[in-house]
C-alpha positions in Angstrom: 111.6 117.9 73.8 109.7 116.2 76.7 112.4 113.5 76.8 115.1 116.1 77.0 113.4 117.8 79.9 112.9 114.5 81.7 116.5 113.5 81.2 117.8 116.9 82.5 115.5 116.7 85.5 116.8 113.1 86.3 120.4 114.3 86.0 119.7 117.1 88.5 117.6 115.1 91.0 119.5 111.8 91.2 122.8 113.3 92.3 121.0 115.3 95.0 119.6 112.1 96.5 122.9 110.2 96.1 124.8 112.9 97.9 122.5 112.8 101.0 124.2 110.8 103.8 122.4 108.0 105.4 120.9 109.0 108.7 121.7 106.9 111.8 118.8 105.5 113.7 118.0 107.3 116.9 119.8 106.1 120.0 118.1 103.6 122.2 117.1 105.3 125.4 115.5 104.4 128.8 117.4 101.2 129.2 116.9 99.3 132.4 119.7 99.7 135.0 120.6 96.0 134.7 121.3 96.5 131.0 123.4 99.6 131.6 125.5 97.4 134.0 125.9 94.7 131.3 127.0 97.2 128.7 130.2 97.8 130.7 131.3 94.3 129.7 131.8 95.2 126.0 135.2 93.9 125.0 137.5 90.9 125.1 138.0 88.7 128.2 140.2 85.8 129.2 139.3 83.4 132.1 139.5 80.2 133.9 136.6 78.0 135.0 135.8 75.2 137.4 137.3 72.0 136.0 138.6 73.6 132.8 141.7 75.3 131.5 141.3 78.6 129.9 138.2 80.1 128.4 137.5 83.3 126.4 134.5 85.4 126.0 133.7 88.6 124.2 130.8 91.1 124.5 129.6 93.3 121.7 126.7 95.8 121.5 124.6 95.2 118.4 121.2 96.3 117.1 121.9 100.0 117.7 123.0 99.3 121.3 119.8 97.5 122.3 121.3 94.0 122.5 124.5 92.7 124.1 125.9 89.7 122.3 128.3 87.4 124.2 130.4 84.8 122.4 131.6 82.3 125.1 134.3 79.8 124.1 135.2 77.3 126.9 138.6 75.7 126.3 138.3 72.9 123.7 134.5 73.3 123.3 132.2 74.7 120.8 131.4 78.4 121.0 128.1 79.4 122.6 126.2 82.7 122.3 124.3 84.6 124.9 122.0 87.4 123.9 121.0 90.0 126.5 118.4 92.6 125.9 115.8 94.8 127.6 112.2 93.6 127.9 110.4 96.6 129.3 111.9 97.4 132.6 113.6 94.0 132.9 116.5 92.3 131.1 116.3 88.9 129.5 118.8 86.6 128.0 118.9 83.6 125.7 121.7 81.1 126.1 122.4 79.2 122.8 123.9 76.1 124.4 126.2 73.6 122.8 123.7 71.0 124.0 121.4 72.3 121.3 118.8 74.0 123.5 118.0 77.6 124.3 117.2 78.4 127.9 115.6 81.9 128.2 116.3 83.7 131.5 115.1 86.8 133.2 117.2 89.1 135.4 115.7 88.8 138.9 118.4 90.7 140.8 120.3 93.9 139.8 123.4 95.6 141.2 127.0 94.3 141.3 125.5 90.9 140.8 122.9 90.2 138.1 121.0 87.0 138.7 119.2 85.4 135.8 116.7 82.6 136.4 115.2 80.4 133.7 111.7 81.3 132.4 111.5 78.7 129.7 113.6 76.6 127.3 113.2 75.7 123.7 114.4 72.6 121.9 114.7 70.6 125.1 113.3 67.3 126.3 113.1 66.0 129.9 116.4 64.4 130.9 118.6 66.5 128.6 121.1 68.9 130.0 119.9 72.5 130.3 121.2 75.6 132.0 118.8 77.0 134.6 120.5 80.0 136.0 123.3 82.5 135.6 124.7 85.0 138.0 127.1 87.7 136.6 129.2 89.2 139.4 130.7 92.5 138.2 133.8 92.7 140.5 135.3 95.9 138.9 135.9 97.3 135.4 138.4 94.6 134.6 137.1 91.5 136.4 133.8 89.6 136.5 132.5 86.1 137.2 129.9 83.9 135.6 128.2 81.4 137.9 126.2 78.9 135.9 123.6 76.4 137.3 122.2 73.3 135.6 119.1 71.5 137.0 118.7 68.7 134.6 120.6 66.1 132.7 123.9 64.2 133.4 125.8 67.4 134.2 123.6 68.7 137.0 125.3 71.2 139.3 127.1 74.5 138.9 130.4 75.9 137.7 132.1 79.3 137.8 134.3 81.1 135.3 136.4 84.1 136.4 137.4 86.6 133.7 140.0 89.4 133.3 139.6 92.0 130.6 142.2 91.7 127.7 144.1 94.9 127.2 
């Protein structure tokens, strides 16, 4: 008899839990203004860069809208990833470089231009190439520029990529 009652109880309770829809996590709020500007880049982009043919990049909001992931593919090169996210009232980014290192940068200027300067770098040794700065210039809803700076290695200098939103 006890087994019958336990079986009937299980048959009634399990479907009730199974029918309950999964709840979405609460929306991320109080994001820094610089991150709000960056979110406008979500989508697919086509561009040209200094000394290169075409390049593509895409931006996707991940982690419940708390991280912006960029997948940057310069023409004929290995894809690189940039991850932008809030850190308190600031925005930081990590550049996963095809040189095998990971410069971490902090946004030091907000507005139509977002300037990131290097705070540290992982997996790097003196003399190797590393990126040390990035300025994102938000021209309008369908155009932006990335101005990159390198302060070490054989490829010291800077280069610019200009992008148009794919429609």
